[in-house]
N, C-alpha and C positions, 0 to 999 in steps of 0.2 A: 378252262380253255386248254385244249390239247396242246402238247409240246409241238413246237414248230409253227403254230398258227401265228400270223402276223397281227400285232396289236394295232388297231386303227388309231392313228395319232392326229392330233389337231394342233393348230397354232393359236396363239393369243390374238386378241383384237388388233386390227391394223394400226390403231393409235398408240399401241404399246411402245414403238420406237422412240416416241417423244419422252418416255420415262427415262431412257438411258442417254438421250442426246445431250443432256446438260453436263455429263461427266467431264468432257474436256474443258468446259467453262469453269467448273468447280476447281479443276487443277490450276488454271490460270489465276483465278481469284485467290486461292490459297497461297500461291506463290507471291502475288502482289501484296497480300496482307502481311506475309512473313517479312518482306523487305520493301516497305512503302517508299522509302527515300530512293532506293536503287531503282524501283519500278518507275517512279516519276522522272528520274534522270534518263533512263533508257527511252521512255516514251517521248521525251522532249527532243531526243536525237533522231527520231524517225520522221520521215516525210509523210505527207498525207496519203500519197500513193501506197507507200509501204504499209501504213496502218490499214488501209482498205483491203489490200491483198491479204494481210495477216488475219483480219477479221473474217474475210471470205473463207480462208483456209480453216479457221476454227469452226465456222458454221458448217462447212461441208464435212469436215472431219467428225463433228458431233453427229451429223445426220447419218453418215456412213456407219459409225459405231453403233448408233441406235438401231439402224436397219439390220445390221448383221447380228446383233444380239437377239433381235426379234426372230430373225430368219432361222437361227440355230436353236431356238427354244420350242420344244414340242411336249405334249402331254397326252397320255392315253390311259384308259381305265380297263383293267382286266377283271377276271372273276374274283381275284384275291387282293389286288393292289392298284394304287394309282402311281403311274410312272411319270416323272418329270425329267426331261433331258435338257440341260442347259450347257452353256459354255461356248465361247468363241474360239479361244486358243486351247483351253483345258476343258475337256468334256467331263460333265458330272451328271450322273443319273441317280435320282432319288427314287427309292422304292418304298412307298408308303402303304403299309399293310392296312387293309380296310378293317380288320378285326382289332387293330390298335388305334384306330381313329376314334377320338372321343368328342371332338367338336369341330364344326366348320363354320367360321364366321365370315360374314360379308361386310366389307367396308366400302364406302363411296366418298372419297375426298371431294372437295368442292369442284375442282377442275374436272375430275372424273365424272361427276354428276352432270356437268355441262356437256361432256362428250358422250354421255349415255353408257358409261362403262363402270365396272365394279371390280374390287379386289377380293379374292377368295383366300382366307387364311385357314390353315389346317393344323389342328391341335392333335398331336400324336403322343400317346403314352410313352414316356421315357425320353422324349426329344427335348433338348434344352431350349430351342427356339422354334417358332412356327415356320413351316414351309408355306409358300404362297404362290398363287397364280395371279399375276397382274400384267395386263388387265383382260377381263372378259366382258362381252356385252351383258347388260343387266339381266336380260332374260336368260341368256346362256348360263350366267353365274347362279341364278336361282334354280334352274333346272339341274345343273351339275351338283349343287349343294344337296338338293333333295335326293338325287340318285345316290350320291356317296353315303348319305345318312341311312337310306333304305338298305343299301348293300351292307353297311356296317351292322344294321339291325338283323341281318340274316335273310333278307329277301333275295330271291333268285335274280340274276341279271335282267331277264325279260320282265319280271314283275317290278323291279326297282324303278324302271323308267316310267311305269304307269302309276306308281304310288303317289308321286308328287309331294308337295309340301305338307308336312303333318299339321293337323289343325291346332290352333292355339287359343287358350282362354286367358283373357286379360286378368291380371291380379292387382296391378297398381300403376297409376300414372302420376308423375310428379309435375305439378303445375309450374310454369316458369316464374310466376310471382312468388311462390313459396321458395323455390330454389334461390332466387335473387335475394330475398329477405334473409334466408339462412346464411348465405355467404357474407352478407353485411354484418351479421351477428357472430361471425367467426373472428377471433382475435388475430390470427396469423397475418392476413393481408394488411391489417392496419399497422401491426408492429413492423412489417417489412417496409411499408410505405413511410412510416416515421423514420426508420433507419435510413431509407433512401434519401431523405431530406437532411437529416442531422449529420450523418457521416460525411457525405460529400462537402457540406458546408464547412465542417471542421477541417477537412483536407485542403479546401481552398485557402482558408486563412493560414494553414500551416505550411503549405507548399507553393501556393499561387501558380500551380501547374494545371492547365485546363485538361490535358490528356489524362492525368492521374484522377481528376475529378470525374471525367466521363467514364473512364475504365472501371471506376467504383460504382458510379450512380446507375449506369445502364443495366448491369446484371441485377442490381437490387430492384430497380423498377420492373425489370422483366420477371423477377421472382414474385413481386407483389401482384403483377397482372396475371401470372400463371395460376396463383392461388386464389384468384377471385374471378376476373373476367375470363381467363382461360378455362377455369372449371365450369363457369356458366355456359360457355360455348360448347364444351365437351359433353356436359351432363344435361343439356337442354332437351326438353321433350322426352324425358326418361320414362320408358314404359317397360314393365315387367309382365311377362306372360308365361303360362305353363303349357307345355306340349309333351307328347310322348317321347320326344328326343331330348328333353331337358327343359331348363328354365330359359326362356328367350328374353333377351334384353335389347331394346332398340333405343338409340339416343343420338344426339348431335345436332347442332345448328348449321354449321358449315360442312363438316365431314360427318356423314351419316354412317352409323355402325349398327350391324345386326349380329349380335353375339349369342352364344349358347353356353350355359353352364351345364356341363355333362351330369347326368344323374349318377349319384353314388360317389362322385369324385370330390365333393366338398369335404375338407378335413376339419376346418375351423370356421366359425362365424364370429365376427367381432361386432359388438353393438357399441357404437361410439356416440358420446353425448358431450359436446362442449358446454361450458358453464352457462352461456347466455341462451342456450337452447332449452334448458331445464324448465324454465317458466312456461314454455309453450308445449312441453312434452314431446319434442322432436328428437329423433335419433338418426344416425347414419349406420348403414350395415355394410361391412366389408367381409371379404371371403379369402380363405386360403384354399386353392384348388390344386390338387395334385397334377403336375404336368401342364398347368395352364397359367396364363398371365392375367386372366379375368379376375379383377380384385375388388370390384364394387358391385353390390347387389342393389342397394337403395341409397341414393345420395342424401336424401332427407325425406322424412315422413313422420307422422304421428306414431308414437310407440305401438299402439294397438295394431295399426296397419302393417307396420314393419314386422311385428311378431307373427302376424298371419302369414306373411311371405316366408319368414324363416321356417315356419311350420311346414311349408311346401318343399323347402330345400332340404330340411332335416326332419323327415316325418317322425312324429312321436317325441321330438325334443322340445322341451318347454323352457322358455327364458325365465330364470328365477327373478323374483321381486327383490328390491333393495333390502327389504327386511330379512330375506333369507340368507343374505351374504354375511358371513361372520368375519369380523375384523380381527387383525392380529392382537395379541395381548398388549397391555399398556407398556410393558417393559421393552417392546419393540421400538419405542420412541428413542431409546438409547442407540439403536442401530441406524434408524432413518428418522431424524427429528421431523415432526409436523407432518411430513408426507405419508407416514405410516398409516394415517387415518384413511387414505384413499385405497388401501388394499383390502381385498375381501375374497372369500371362498365359499362356494356352495357345491355340494355333491348331490345331484339328483339321480333318479333311477336311470336316466338316459345319458347324462353328460357330466363332464368335469367343467365347472364354471369358475373362472378367476377374474377378478377386477383389479385394475390399477389406475392411478390418476386421481388427483384430488380436484382439480379444476376441469380437466378434460378427461372424463371417465371413459374407460374402455373395458367392456366386459367381453371376455373371450370364452366361447362355448366349444368344447371338444367332445363329440360323441364318444362314449367308451369304446365303441368298435373301431374308432379311428386312431386310438392311442397306440403308437408303435413301441414306446418304451417309457419307463418312469425312472427318474433320478432324484436323488436328494443331495443338496449342497449346503455346506455350513462353514462359514468363515470363522476365524478365531474369536472375533467379537460377538458374532451370533452364537457361537458355542458357549461363550461366557454368559450370555443372557438367556440361553435356553430356547433359542428359536432356530428355525431352519427353513430353507426354500425347497419346495417340491416342484420339479419340472417334468412336464409330459411332452414327448416328442411325437409329431404327427407325420403322416405320409407325404406332406408337402414340404418336408425339410424345415419345418417351423417348430418353435417351442413356446409353450404357454406355461407361465410360472405362477405358482401360488406363493407369495412372498411372506416371510416372517411368521410362519406357523409355529405354534408351540412344538418343541422337539419331540415329545412323546406322540403328539398327534401326527407329526410329519412322518415318523417312523412307521406308525400304524397305517397311514395313508399310502406309504410306499408299497406295502404288501396288498392292501385291499384294492387299490387302484389297478394293480397288475391282474388281480383276479377278475375285477369287473371288465377289464379290457379283453381278457381271454374269453369270458362268457359272452361279451358283446359281439366279438368276431364270430363265435360259433353260431350265434342266433341271428346275425345280420343277413339280410337278403343280398344276393349277388347283385353287382352293378349291372343294370339292364338298359338296353336301348328301348326302342318302340315296343309297346305291349298293347 
């Protein structure tokens, strides 16, 4: 776009002011919770007329604040960037370069679905958090997402509007029954639920203070729900598909989410298997993605199906069998008693694979091309026993550790892994969008 041309700007959906209107109410609620006794005393001193006038002032103030926030928010798409201008008192303009855009996710919270609107979340390389456009009409959000991805792929502005949504091929669908059963066979919710019963009961007999019991029990019950019912609601109807712009993930019972795992940005894949899942051969697949918060690929699936999906995320990478993982030497038991048996290491032609966990196994796969650095660490007791840890760092600011390896093996691995990583980066295909 030539210099001096005016960028056509648009506003968000007219229901957006409701998103901001609750801010004054949140301030009042926070003040009331901070000083409940003082709040109760002040309210008792007010007349009914004063309460009505104060309530009306808060409602009008919230409505005005929400409207002004919406009115002063604009966005526009140029040939090279997406611009978002926000701010009622302090103006802020976000310049999102399209060539740095790696994913555009669409989320539809329950109330937004009722209103027919959606939220667009923008994943940009190097950004700590996602910029967002909330809210847009569902159709407008889908069209804008497709246009942004097409422009990021290199299509001309005129062509980008015509490309539309890239085609998708389904890879995996997690049935609700399987998801519910897998959550019941996970130990964490039951442990938190047991703690939520035992600890408050003990506190009641110790203090006879109802507020202490409630302050302890409610967070514990909330944690138990979040790790079971909350996960079921979030991961309900989980579908994984493959498209030219990345791996598509759709999920959610109340809040619908449409996410994209960018191609070439996955740094590490974690294959997780709780103890009670082993009998059924189920696994959970998690991801470390550079510059992205997308962390789950498959909530639960048979191992064969999960490995097929991993093969699409990391082409050419094979998940090693349990028999290929080499345990630390027996002398490592002096460093980590009993739990040392859960550690293992396998180096394949494509990846560095390290496992830890005896009851809840977690196998981490790092493609050689994604290893940024290799380190060796050895404490005094480990040095005495002739073992050492080998750590590989990835582009997602994460570390995968092969624990308690024989010292001579660890020193050799330090150099050979650096060579593998250098060769892998030279041979790796560049990160691409649509092709």
